[in-house]
C-alpha positions as CSV (number, residue, x, y, z in Angstrom):
1,M,-22.7,-39.7,-29.9
2,F,-20.7,-38.0,-27.1
3,E,-22.4,-35.7,-24.8
4,E,-20.0,-33.0,-23.8
5,V,-20.1,-32.1,-20.1
6,L,-18.7,-28.8,-19.2
7,F,-17.8,-28.2,-15.6
8,E,-17.8,-24.7,-14.2
9,Q,-14.4,-23.8,-12.8
10,P,-14.5,-23.3,-9.0
11,K,-14.1,-19.6,-8.1
12,R,-10.8,-18.5,-6.7
13,E,-10.7,-17.2,-3.1
14,V,-9.8,-13.8,-4.4
15,E,-12.8,-13.7,-6.7
16,E,-15.1,-14.7,-3.9
17,Y,-13.6,-12.0,-1.7
18,L,-14.2,-9.4,-4.4
19,Q,-17.8,-10.3,-4.9
20,R,-18.5,-10.5,-1.1
21,M,-16.9,-7.0,-0.5
22,H,-18.6,-5.6,-3.6
23,S,-22.0,-6.5,-2.2
24,H,-21.0,-5.1,1.2
25,L,-19.5,-1.9,0.0
26,K,-22.4,-1.2,-2.5
27,D,-25.0,-1.6,0.3
28,A,-23.2,-0.2,3.3
29,Y,-20.4,1.9,2.0
30,R,-20.8,4.5,4.8
31,S,-21.4,3.7,8.4
32,P,-24.4,5.2,10.2
33,D,-22.3,8.1,11.4
34,G,-21.3,9.0,7.7
35,R,-17.8,7.7,7.8
36,Y,-16.4,5.3,5.3
37,S,-16.9,1.7,6.3
38,A,-13.7,0.3,4.8
39,S,-10.2,1.3,4.0
40,C,-9.2,0.8,0.4
41,F,-5.6,0.2,1.6
42,A,-6.7,-2.5,4.0
43,I,-8.8,-4.1,1.3
44,A,-5.9,-4.0,-1.2
45,M,-3.8,-5.8,1.5
46,D,-6.5,-8.5,1.9
47,V,-6.6,-9.0,-1.9
48,A,-2.8,-9.2,-2.0
49,K,-2.8,-12.0,0.7
50,H,-5.2,-14.1,-1.5
51,L,-3.0,-13.5,-4.6
52,L,0.2,-14.4,-2.6
53,K,-1.4,-17.7,-1.5
54,E,-1.9,-18.5,-5.2
55,G,1.8,-17.9,-5.9
56,K,1.1,-14.6,-7.6
57,H,3.1,-11.4,-7.4
58,P,0.7,-8.6,-6.3
59,Y,1.4,-4.9,-6.1
60,T,-0.6,-1.8,-5.2
61,M,-1.4,1.1,-7.4
62,A,-2.3,4.6,-6.2
63,I,-5.1,6.2,-8.2
64,H,-6.0,9.9,-8.5
65,G,-7.8,12.2,-10.9
66,E,-6.0,14.3,-13.5
67,T,-3.8,17.1,-12.2
68,L,-5.6,20.5,-12.1
69,P,-4.0,23.6,-13.8
70,D,-2.5,24.6,-10.4
71,G,-0.2,21.7,-10.8
72,H,-0.7,20.4,-7.3
73,S,-4.4,19.4,-6.9
74,H,-6.3,16.6,-8.6
75,K,-9.8,16.2,-9.9
76,L,-11.9,14.0,-7.6
77,L,-12.3,10.4,-8.3
78,I,-16.0,9.6,-8.6
79,P,-16.7,5.9,-8.7
80,V,-19.5,5.1,-11.2
81,V,-21.0,2.3,-9.0
82,Y,-21.9,4.9,-6.3
83,N,-23.9,7.1,-8.6
84,G,-22.1,10.2,-7.5
85,E,-22.8,9.7,-3.8
86,T,-19.1,9.7,-2.9
87,S,-15.8,10.9,-4.2
88,W,-12.2,10.5,-3.3
89,T,-9.0,12.3,-3.8
90,T,-6.9,9.1,-3.9
91,H,-7.7,5.4,-4.1
92,V,-5.5,2.3,-3.7
93,I,-6.1,-1.0,-5.4
94,C,-4.2,-4.3,-5.7
95,C,-3.0,-5.5,-9.1
96,E,-1.2,-8.5,-10.4
97,D,0.4,-8.6,-13.8
98,D,-2.0,-6.4,-15.9
99,T,-5.1,-7.1,-13.9
100,A,-6.8,-4.9,-11.3
101,Y,-8.5,-6.3,-8.2
102,D,-11.0,-3.9,-6.6
103,P,-14.3,-4.8,-4.9
104,I,-16.0,-1.7,-6.2
105,V,-15.9,-3.6,-9.5
106,G,-16.5,-7.0,-8.0
107,H,-14.2,-9.1,-10.3
108,P,-10.8,-8.9,-11.8
109,I,-10.5,-6.5,-14.7
110,P,-7.7,-5.4,-17.1
111,I,-5.9,-2.4,-15.6
112,E,-6.5,-0.3,-18.7
113,E,-10.2,-1.0,-18.7
114,Y,-10.3,-0.2,-15.0
115,R,-8.5,3.1,-15.5
116,T,-11.0,4.3,-18.1
117,T,-14.4,2.8,-16.9
118,V,-14.5,2.6,-13.1
119,F,-14.6,6.4,-12.4
120,T,-16.6,9.1,-14.2
121,E,-13.3,10.3,-15.8
122,P,-10.1,8.4,-16.7
123,A,-7.9,8.0,-13.7
124,V,-4.1,8.5,-13.3
125,M,-2.5,5.4,-11.8
126,H,1.0,4.6,-10.6
127,V,2.7,1.7,-8.7
128,E,2.7,2.5,-5.0
129,M,4.2,-0.7,-3.7
130,N,6.0,-3.2,-6.0
131,P,5.7,-7.0,-5.7
132,E,9.0,-7.3,-3.6
133,Q,7.8,-4.6,-1.2
134,M,4.4,-6.2,-1.0
135,A,5.7,-9.6,-0.3
136,G,8.2,-8.2,2.3
137,L,5.3,-6.4,4.1
138,L,2.9,-9.3,4.1
139,N,5.4,-12.1,4.9
140,R,6.6,-10.6,8.1
């Protein structure tokens, strides 16, 4: 009788980065002076670099809450992972195909699932920088 041996796939660099940053941001999101300890745009660029190394075509998405009745303002984004301790007007993440890569989640997640589960209310998302723009910026 054959004994089937299953090997665990090695983690991709981008997945290791997401997990490492998830732990860091969850424990030390704000610096001692109360400021944010990381930039979502800088993190999205780091994720994009990992994806480009894999031959992927990353892009960034800007995220905000629903537009308020005044037509100009947006509801705040409140990430579930921080238990209401922080909120943002805008957030930026890196995506590839239909997958979102954000360390506040800690692993790749389908964009639609991200949009409806990461914040206390569904978020509005739009492409901020397409794959060609992203590659041009990061390959300088």
